[in-house]
C-alpha positions as CSV (number, residue, x, y, z in Angstrom):
1,M,-32.4,28.3,-34.9
2,Q,-34.3,24.8,-33.2
3,I,-32.5,20.7,-33.3
4,Q,-34.6,18.3,-33.6
5,V,-33.4,14.7,-31.8
6,N,-35.4,11.2,-33.0
7,V,-35.6,9.9,-28.7
8,P,-36.7,6.7,-28.1
9,P,-40.1,7.4,-26.5
10,N,-38.7,4.9,-22.9
11,L,-35.6,7.1,-23.0
12,P,-36.8,8.8,-20.7
13,D,-38.0,6.9,-17.7
14,A,-35.3,4.6,-18.3
15,I,-33.1,7.0,-16.6
16,Q,-36.2,8.1,-14.2
17,C,-36.6,11.4,-15.5
18,S,-40.4,13.2,-17.2
19,P,-39.5,13.9,-21.2
20,E,-38.7,17.4,-20.1
21,Q,-36.0,16.8,-17.9
22,F,-34.2,14.8,-20.5
23,A,-34.6,17.5,-22.5
24,R,-33.5,19.7,-20.3
25,E,-30.3,17.8,-19.3
26,A,-29.5,17.0,-22.9
27,K,-29.3,21.1,-23.9
28,I,-27.2,21.4,-20.6
29,A,-25.2,18.0,-21.9
30,M,-24.7,19.8,-25.0
31,A,-23.5,23.1,-23.7
32,V,-21.0,21.6,-21.1
33,K,-19.6,19.8,-24.5
34,L,-19.4,23.0,-26.7
35,F,-17.3,24.5,-24.3
36,E,-15.3,22.3,-22.6
37,M,-14.6,21.7,-27.5
38,K,-13.0,25.0,-26.5
39,R,-16.0,25.9,-29.2
40,L,-18.3,28.1,-27.3
41,S,-17.4,30.9,-24.1
42,S,-18.8,30.4,-20.7
43,G,-21.4,32.9,-21.7
44,M,-22.6,31.6,-25.1
45,A,-22.7,27.9,-23.3
46,A,-25.1,29.2,-20.8
47,V,-27.1,31.4,-23.2
48,L,-27.7,27.5,-25.5
49,A,-28.6,25.5,-21.8
50,D,-31.1,28.5,-21.2
51,M,-28.6,29.7,-17.4
52,D,-27.1,32.1,-16.5
53,R,-22.8,32.6,-16.1
54,V,-22.2,31.8,-12.8
55,A,-24.8,28.8,-12.9
56,F,-23.9,26.9,-15.9
57,L,-19.8,27.5,-14.4
58,A,-21.4,26.2,-11.6
59,E,-23.0,23.6,-13.4
60,L,-19.3,21.8,-15.0
61,H,-17.9,21.0,-12.1
62,S,-21.0,18.4,-11.6
63,Y,-19.5,17.8,-15.2
64,N,-16.5,17.5,-14.1
65,I,-14.9,20.0,-16.3
66,A,-12.0,22.5,-15.8
67,M,-14.3,26.2,-15.4
68,I,-10.8,27.3,-17.0
69,D,-8.1,24.8,-18.8
70,L,-5.0,26.7,-19.1
71,D,-2.2,25.3,-20.8
72,T,1.8,25.8,-19.0
73,D,2.3,28.9,-21.7
74,E,-1.2,30.7,-21.3
75,L,-1.0,30.2,-17.4
76,E,2.9,32.3,-16.9
77,S,1.8,34.7,-19.9
78,D,-1.4,35.4,-17.2
79,T,0.8,35.0,-14.1
80,N,3.4,37.6,-15.6
81,N,0.8,39.7,-17.0
82,A,-0.8,39.6,-13.5
């Protein structure tokens, strides 16, 4: 599947990048947001971003997104089952 987004032609210049860099950053940002919303696993988000999973997880830091986002009950359950 392919998604087409209309972008003003001067937008990549405005953020000082090439159109290719802009497209890559937009794709990664979409994958990161879907991961943050728990709509995609880290593996599927990495596939969407055209990266391996480890690289995707490392990239989360630059978006201020936690690799693991467990609530108190999930953390307690994981600790008890360790």
